[in-house]
Structures are given as structure tokens and as C-alpha cells.
N, C-alpha and C positions, 0 to 999 in steps of 0.2 A: 443465456446461451453460453455453453462452455466450449471453448475452442481447444484444439489439440495442443497448442503451445501453452495455454493457460492450464490445461490439465497436467502438462509436464511440470509446471511450476508447483502444482499442488503436491507433487511427489518430492519436490525439493525440500520440503519441510522435514523429511525423514532424516536429513543430515544436520538438522538444527538441534540445539539444546531442547529438552522437552518443553520448557516454558515458552521458548521462542517459537517452537513448532505449533504449539497451541494458539499463540497469538496470531501467527501467520495464517493458520487455517481459518480463524474467525475473520480475519481481514479479507481473505480470498472469497469467503462466502458473501460478505458484504459487497465486495467488488463485483462479483458475478451478478448480483441483483441489479446492478446499474446497466447491464447489457451494453457496455461500451464496445465500439469496434475493436477487433482483436489487437491491432497494432498499438492501440492506446491502453487496452486492458493489460497487455503483457508488460508494458513499461511501468504502468501504475503498480502492478504486482511486484516488480523489482524494487520499487521504492518501499513498498510495504514489507518486503523481505528484509531490506536494509534496516528498517526501523525495528523489526522483530529481533534481529540478531545483533543490534547495537550493544556494545560492551560497556560503554560509558556515555555520559551526558553529551560530550562533544560529538561523538559519532551519531547519536540520536538527533542532536540539533541539526547536523549537516543533512541527514536523511530527511528530516522534516522540511528544511529549507528547500531542498531539491524537489520534494513532492509539491510544495507550494508553487515553486517556479514552473513545474510541469503543468499543473492545473491552470495557473494563470496564463501560461503560454497558449494552451489550447483554447482558453476563453478569448484571449486577444486575437488569435488567428481565426476566430469564429468557427472552430471545429464543432463545438456544440454550444448549447444555450446556457445562460446563467444558472438556471435551476439545476441542470445536470452538473455543472461545475461546483455548485454548492454541495451537492450530494457527494461528489468525489472528495471534496475538502473534508466533509464529515467522516468519510471512511478513513482518510489520512489522519484526521484529528483523533479519532477513536483508537487507531493503531498507535499513535504517539502516546496517548494517555496510558494504554495498556503496557507499552514498552517502558515508559517512564516509571510505572509502579513496580516493575521488575528489577530496576537498577538499584544497586546498593546506595544507601543514603550517604 
């Protein structure tokens, strides 16, 4: 289910560097497959965007930590079940791995 606000985020990638835009698009596709409620999907997309556009390892680490906190907070608040939280974590992990591979060594 694609929402209006999430659709707008898809177009945000147009202002990103080409490699970051590509990563962000992959992450959004994976996120949309989870069918999260809009308010959570939009927030998750923002963390994915932060990871995609991280310019160094510190920025990437901060974005990753925030995404973990977001996911764990939703799980703790019983917003959704453990299975869905794990899937969201996988989306964040995949985004982190892609972003990390793009950073200079």
C-alpha cells in the first residue's frame, strides 16, 4: 500500500547523489512490501534516507542507531508483532550494508 506521503518521499531521492538515490529507491521498495501503517512507514523512510545520504561512517552509524531505536520502540509499545519488527530491522540492515559499501574506505 503506497501512501501519498510515502510517494512524496520516493521523489525525494531525485535530490540525492545518484548512488544514494539508487539505495533509497531499493529501501523504499522493501519498506512498501511490509505494508506498515503510514505514520510508521514515513518515519522509517526518513531513517532509510538518512542512511542512503550519509557522507561518513559516523553519520551512517547514527542513522542506523536511530532506526534500531525506532524499531525497538514500536515493538516495545506493541505497535506490531515481533515478526514484523524483524522484517523492518532487515530493511534497515540492508540499507545500512548498501550505504556502508558506498562510503570511502
